[in-house]
C-alpha positions in Angstrom: 37.3 20.2 -27.1 36.4 23.9 -26.7 35.5 25.0 -23.2 31.7 25.7 -24.0 31.4 22.3 -25.6 32.9 20.5 -22.6 30.5 22.5 -20.3 27.7 21.3 -22.5 28.8 17.6 -22.7 29.3 17.7 -19.0 25.8 19.1 -18.3 24.2 16.4 -20.9 23.8 13.6 -18.3 22.4 16.1 -15.7 19.6 17.5 -18.3 19.0 13.7 -19.3 18.5 12.8 -15.5 16.2 15.6 -14.9 14.1 14.7 -17.9 13.9 11.1 -16.6 13.0 12.3 -13.3 10.3 14.4 -14.7 8.8 11.7 -16.8 9.1 9.5 -13.8 7.1 11.9 -11.7 4.6 12.4 -14.5 3.9 8.6 -14.7 3.5 8.5 -10.9 1.1 11.2 -10.8 -0.9 9.7 -13.8 -1.0 6.4 -11.7 -2.0 8.1 -8.6 -4.9 10.0 -10.2 -6.1 6.6 -12.1 -6.3 4.8 -8.9 -8.2 7.7 -7.1 -10.8 8.1 -9.9 -13.3 6.1 -8.1 -13.0 7.8 -4.9 -13.3 11.1 -6.6 -16.4 10.4 -8.2 -17.6 9.0 -4.8 -16.9 12.4 -3.2 -18.5 14.3 -6.0 -21.7 12.3 -6.2 -22.0 12.0 -2.3 -21.6 15.6 -1.9 -24.3 16.5 -4.5 -26.7 13.8 -3.3 -26.3 14.9 0.5 -27.0 18.5 -0.4 -30.1 17.4 -2.6 -31.6 15.4 0.3 -31.1 17.9 3.1 -31.8 21.0 1.0 -34.8 19.8 -1.4 -36.4 16.8 0.4 -35.7 17.8 4.2 -36.0 21.6 3.3 -33.0 23.0 5.1 -31.9 26.4 3.5 -28.1 26.2 3.9 -27.2 22.6 4.5 -23.5 23.3 4.8 -22.6 20.2 6.8 -24.5 17.5 4.6 -21.9 17.6 1.6 -19.1 18.4 4.0 -19.8 15.4 6.1 -20.3 13.3 2.9 -16.8 14.1 1.5 -15.1 13.7 4.6 -16.8 10.4 5.5 -15.7 9.0 1.9 -12.4 10.4 2.1 -9.6 9.8 -0.9 -7.8 6.9 0.9 -8.6 3.2 0.6 -8.1 1.3 4.0 -10.5 0.5 6.8 -12.9 2.9 5.4 -16.4 1.8 6.9 -15.1 2.0 10.6 -13.3 5.4 9.8 -16.6 6.6 8.0 -18.7 5.7 11.1 -16.2 7.4 13.3 -16.2 10.7 11.3 -20.0 10.6 11.1 -20.4 10.1 15.0 -17.6 12.6 15.7 -18.9 15.2 13.2 -22.4 14.8 14.8 -21.3 14.8 18.3 -19.3 18.1 17.8 -22.1 19.9 16.0 -24.8 18.8 18.6 -22.5 19.9 21.8 -21.6 23.1 19.8 -25.2 24.0 19.2 -26.4 23.1 22.7 -23.6 24.9 24.3 -23.8 28.3 22.1 -27.6 28.2 22.6 -27.2 28.8 26.3 -24.1 30.8 26.5 -23.7 32.6 23.0 -20.4 32.8 21.0 -16.9 34.3 21.9 -13.2 33.6 22.4 -13.7 31.7 25.6 -16.7 29.8 24.4 -14.8 28.5 21.3 -12.1 27.1 23.8 -14.8 25.5 26.1 -16.7 24.0 23.3 -13.7 22.2 21.8 -12.7 20.9 25.3 -16.2 19.7 26.2 -16.3 17.8 22.7 -12.9 16.2 23.0 -13.6 15.1 26.7 -16.9 13.6 25.6 -15.3 11.7 22.8 -12.5 10.4 24.9 -15.0 9.5 27.6 -17.1 7.4 25.2 -13.8 5.7 23.9 -14.0 7.0 20.5 -10.8 6.9 18.4 -8.6 9.5 17.3 -10.5 10.2 14.1 -13.8 10.7 16.2 -12.2 12.9 18.7 -10.5 15.2 16.3 -13.6 15.4 13.9 -15.6 16.3 17.1 -13.4 19.1 17.9 -13.3 20.5 14.4 -17.0 20.4 14.1 -17.4 22.1 17.3 -15.1 24.9 16.0 -17.2 25.2 13.0 -20.3 25.3 14.8 -18.9 28.1 17.2 -17.8 30.3 14.5 -20.6 29.9 11.8 -23.9 31.7 12.6 -27.2 29.8 12.5 -30.6 31.3 11.7 -32.7 31.5 15.1 -35.2 28.6 15.6 -33.1 26.3 13.2 -32.8 23.6 16.0 -30.8 20.6 15.3 -30.6 21.2 11.7 -26.9 21.0 11.5 -26.8 17.9 13.4 -29.3 16.4 11.1 -27.4 17.5 8.1 -24.3 15.9 9.2 -25.8 12.8 9.9 -27.6 12.9 6.5 -24.1 13.5 4.8 -22.3 10.7 6.7 -25.0 8.3 5.9 -24.8 9.2 2.1 -20.9 8.9 2.1 -21.4 5.3 3.5 -23.9 4.7 0.9 -21.7 5.7 -1.9 -18.9 3.4 -0.8 -21.3 0.5 -1.3 -23.1 1.8 -4.5 -20.0 3.0 -6.4 -17.3 0.8 -4.9 -13.5 0.4 -5.6 -12.6 -3.0 -7.0 -11.6 -5.0 -3.7 -8.9 -6.8 -5.4 -7.4 -4.8 -8.2 -5.8 -2.0 -6.1 -4.2 -4.8 -3.8 -3.0 -6.6 -6.9 -1.4 -3.7 -8.4 0.5 -2.8 -5.1 1.9 -6.5 -5.0 2.8 -6.3 -8.5 4.7 -2.9 -8.1 6.6 -4.6 -5.2 7.5 -7.6 -7.2 8.4 -5.4 -10.2 10.9 -3.5 -8.3 12.2 -6.7 -6.7 12.8 -8.2 -9.9 14.6 -5.3 -11.4 16.8 -5.1 -8.3 17.9 -8.7 -8.1 18.9 -8.4 -12.0 20.6 -5.2 -11.2 22.5 -6.6 -8.3 23.7 -9.6 -10.5 25.0 -7.1 -13.1 26.6 -5.1 -10.1 28.3 -8.4 -8.8 29.5 -9.5 -12.4 30.9 -5.9 -13.2 32.1 -5.2 -9.7 30.1 -2.3 -9.5 28.9 -1.0 -6.0 26.9 1.8 -7.4 24.5 -0.6 -9.2 24.0 -2.8 -6.0 23.6 0.3 -3.9 20.7 1.8 -6.3 19.2 -1.6 -6.4 19.2 -1.6 -2.5 17.8 1.9 -2.3 15.0 1.0 -4.8 14.1 -2.1 -2.5 14.0 0.2 0.6 11.8 2.6 -0.9 9.1 -0.4 -1.4 7.8 -0.1 2.2 5.1 2.2 1.5 3.8 -0.2 -1.2 3.9 -2.9 1.3 1.8 -0.8 3.7 -0.5 0.4 1.0 -1.0 -3.2 0.1 -2.1 -4.2 3.6 -4.5 -1.2 3.7 -5.9 -2.1 0.2 -6.5 -5.5 1.7 -8.4 -4.3 4.7 -10.4 -2.0 2.5 -11.1 -4.6 -0.1 -12.3 -6.9 2.8 -15.0 -4.3 3.8 -15.9 -3.6 0.2 -16.5 -7.3 -0.4 -19.0 -7.5 2.7 -21.1 -4.2 2.1 -21.0 -4.4 -1.8 -23.3 -7.3 -3.5 -21.2 -6.3 -6.7 -18.2 -7.8 -5.2 -19.4 -10.7 -3.1 -17.8 -13.1 -5.6 -14.5 -11.6 -5.1 -13.9 -12.9 -1.4 -12.0 -15.9 -2.3 -9.5 -14.1 -4.6 -9.2 -11.4 -1.8 -8.3 -14.4 0.6 -5.7 -15.7 -1.5 -4.1 -12.2 -1.9 -4.3 -11.6 1.7 -2.6 -15.0 2.6 0.2 -13.9 0.2 0.8 -10.5 1.9 3.0 -11.8 4.7 5.3 -14.1 2.4 5.6 -11.3 0.1 6.7 -8.9 3.1 9.4 -11.7 3.9 10.6 -11.8 0.3 11.2 -8.1 0.4 12.8 -8.1 3.8 15.0 -10.9 2.7 16.0 -9.2 -0.6 17.2 -6.3 1.3 19.3 -8.4 3.2 20.7 -10.1 0.0 21.4 -6.7 -1.5 23.5 -5.5 1.7 25.5 -8.5 1.7 26.0 -8.2 -2.1 27.1 -4.6 -1.6 29.6 -5.7 1.0 30.8 -8.4 -1.4 31.6 -5.9 -4.1 33.3 -3.4 -1.9 35.5 -6.1 -0.3 36.3 -7.6 -3.6 35.4 -11.1 -2.5 35.8 -13.8 -5.0 32.5 -15.4 -6.3 31.4 -18.4 -8.0 29.8 -17.3 -11.4 27.2 -19.6 -10.5 26.0 -17.7 -7.4 25.8 -14.4 -9.7 23.7 -16.4 -12.2 21.5 -17.7 -9.6 20.8 -14.2 -8.4 19.9 -13.2 -12.0 17.6 -16.3 -12.3 15.8 -15.1 -9.3 15.2 -11.8 -10.6 13.6 -13.4 -13.8 11.6 -15.7 -11.8 10.4 -13.0 -9.7 9.1 -11.3 -12.7 7.0 -14.3 -13.7 5.5 -14.1 -10.2 4.7 -10.7 -10.9 2.7 -11.3 -13.9 1.0 -13.9 -12.2 -0.3 -11.6 -9.4 -1.2 -8.9 -12.0 -3.4 -11.1 -14.0 -7.3 -10.0 -14.2 -9.7 -11.7 -12.6 -11.2 -13.0 -15.7 -7.8 -14.4 -16.8 -6.4 -17.7 -15.6 -3.3 -16.7 -13.7 -0.2 -18.8 -14.8 0.6 -20.1 -11.7 2.5 -23.1 -13.0 4.7 -21.0 -15.0 5.6 -19.1 -11.9 6.0 -22.3 -9.9 8.3 -23.7 -12.5 10.5 -20.6 -12.8 11.1 -21.0 -9.0 11.6 -24.5 -9.0 14.4 -24.1 -11.7 16.1 -21.5 -9.2 15.8 -23.9 -6.3 17.2 -26.7 -8.3 20.3 -24.7 -8.9 20.6 -23.4 -5.2 23.1 -26.0 -4.3 25.8 -25.6 -1.7 28.6 -26.3 -4.3 28.1 -22.7 -5.4 29.6 -21.3 -2.1 32.1 -24.0 -1.5 35.1 -22.3 0.0 33.6 -18.8 -0.3 33.4 -16.2 2.5 30.7 -15.3 4.9 28.9 -12.6 2.6 28.7 -15.1 -0.1 27.1 -17.7 1.9 24.7 -15.1 3.3 23.6 -14.2 -0.3 23.2 -17.9 -1.0 20.8 -18.4 1.9 18.8 -15.4 1.1 18.2 -16.7 -2.4 17.0 -19.9 -0.9 14.8 -18.2 1.5 13.2 -15.7 -1.1 12.4 -18.8 -3.5 10.5 -20.3 -0.4 8.6 -16.8 0.2 7.7 -16.5 -3.5 6.6 -20.1 -3.6 4.2 -19.5 -0.8 3.0 -16.2 -2.7 2.2 -18.5 -5.6 -0.1 -20.5 -3.2 2.3 -23.4 -2.1 2.6 -24.5 1.4 5.9 -23.4 3.1 6.8 -27.0 3.9 6.3 -28.1 0.4 8.2 -25.1 -1.0 11.4 -26.0 1.5 11.1 -29.6 0.2 12.0 -28.2 -3.1 15.5 -26.9 -2.1 18.3 -29.3 -2.4 19.9 -30.2 1.1 22.7 -28.1 2.4 24.3 -30.9 4.5 24.6 -34.7 3.6 22.0 -37.0 4.8 23.7 -39.5 7.2 21.2 -42.3 6.2 22.1 -42.2 2.6 25.4 -43.9 1.4 27.2 -42.8 -1.8 26.4 -46.2 -3.4 22.6 -45.4 -2.9 
């Protein structure tokens, strides 16, 4: 092979990896845009409506703070939004009110800006406001102290801020995000990564390739953001189901998903332990019973069935029975014989498989004590004789 051809051949995997990375980033960006479509519509509609009310109905000439407060109170994230929106509205109004009152007495200037910010923050802290309220009060005070206001305008800017904030809260209820869908998607994403990681781990154990197991471990460690987003989405969904009549009927589904969050988090943590020990197994060349490797692979496939159950649309009937059957099949094969005479790492992997099965059964709606009863005993029952 000539030298130029050798260089091209060596560079091909790098180019391919770059293309895959670019495609992955594009897909993630598309998903982010899709999930943020409704918040974008909320912000756009809220800003327009706040300006219309303040300018056309109330009669303010330049109601700058009305659309600003509307956009800020809605935001682009999906978490504990109602409380955050209220804090933002109060903070903006407080900062504007203090700023207007102060500059009407002493005017504007360098030292006035510093004093206004200090007073606004001090009042917010004294009133036991949260971090958001305090920062918004300070930011609004800065804007008020640096933007000129027409003489005799009075408390117009404070009124504009209150109008915008209330419109923002109205938009959250009138054009709500689905309180369950985003949480389901976050949970399904975690389960998808978990399924793929377990299957790749089984391949790495079978082929004695530590890189495969290490990649699977890195992927599972990267799911923490999705877990946090899931909890945030559940909190936001709870608020939406309370304030929006469109989604009052989603409360039961949201409660079921909320009860699945902790066992899913436990399953993720147990999977990370399993992968770390599997990596040690491969690096130490520990001899494994093929049945243990197959057990890890079975668990990965069963996790995929659970993912499909979680991702089922509200109108569909989630196949909870299929997910439970898949997990029971793994539980039935999780017998202590597969690690008889094995080392410590193999025993840890075996124990984590059993723990993950229980966690996922709880995700499917089963009681933990019932899920544990599905596992074969790891020690002989002293009250049962071989003849029995």
